[in-house]
C-alpha positions in Angstrom: 92.9 120.3 135.7 94.8 120.2 132.4 94.2 118.2 129.3 96.4 115.2 128.9 97.2 114.0 125.4 99.2 111.1 124.2 101.2 110.9 121.0 101.7 107.5 119.5 104.4 106.8 116.9 102.7 104.9 114.1 104.5 103.1 111.2 103.8 104.9 108.0 103.1 101.7 106.0 100.5 100.5 108.6 98.2 103.5 107.8 99.0 103.7 104.1 96.1 103.2 101.7 96.1 100.1 99.5 93.6 101.4 97.0 92.2 104.9 96.2 89.4 105.6 93.7 89.6 109.1 92.0 86.7 110.7 90.1 87.3 113.1 87.2 84.6 115.0 85.3 84.7 116.5 81.8 88.5 116.4 81.5 91.0 114.7 79.2 93.7 112.9 81.2 96.5 111.0 79.5 98.5 108.2 80.9 101.4 110.5 81.6 99.2 112.9 83.6 97.9 109.9 85.6 101.5 108.9 86.4 102.6 112.4 87.4 99.5 112.8 89.5 100.3 109.6 91.4 103.9 110.7 92.0 102.8 114.1 93.2 100.5 112.6 95.8 103.0 110.2 97.2 103.4 110.9 101.0 100.4 113.1 101.2 97.3 112.5 103.4 94.0 111.7 101.6 90.5 111.1 102.8 87.1 110.3 101.2 85.7 113.5 99.6 89.1 115.3 99.3 89.3 117.5 96.3 92.7 117.4 94.5 94.1 119.9 92.0 97.1 118.9 89.9 99.1 121.2 87.6 96.5 123.9 88.0 94.1 122.3 85.5 93.4 118.7 86.5 90.7 118.3 89.2 89.7 115.1 90.9 87.8 114.0 94.0 88.7 111.0 96.2 85.7 108.7 96.1 87.0 105.7 98.1 90.0 104.9 100.3 90.8 101.2 101.2 93.1 100.5 104.1 93.8 96.9 105.3 91.0 95.6 103.0 88.4 97.9 104.5 86.8 101.1 103.0 87.5 104.0 105.3 86.4 107.7 105.3 89.2 109.0 107.4 92.7 110.1 106.4 95.3 107.7 105.1 98.8 108.1 103.7 99.5 107.8 100.0 102.6 105.6 99.2 104.3 104.5 96.0 102.8 101.1 96.1 99.2 102.4 96.0 96.8 101.2 93.3 94.7 104.0 91.8 91.4 103.7 90.0 90.7 106.6 87.6 87.0 107.1 86.9 86.7 109.4 83.9 
């Protein structure tokens, strides 16, 4: 017997995160760097614990992802309306 799988088409905005908390350690990050980081992550999948490197020198880790008002640990999409919390 073969394995039957099913693909479902899901609306991008229905799985987009509303809020993501990023943690930075021992780094200086200006407002412009924060803005560029957000733009570079738009459309990419994120999950709790994911390590992010930006511009080769800025490192962050995703601490929390909120989708539809609930904290989740699984993947979610990053859209342009997302609220970011930077923990420095």
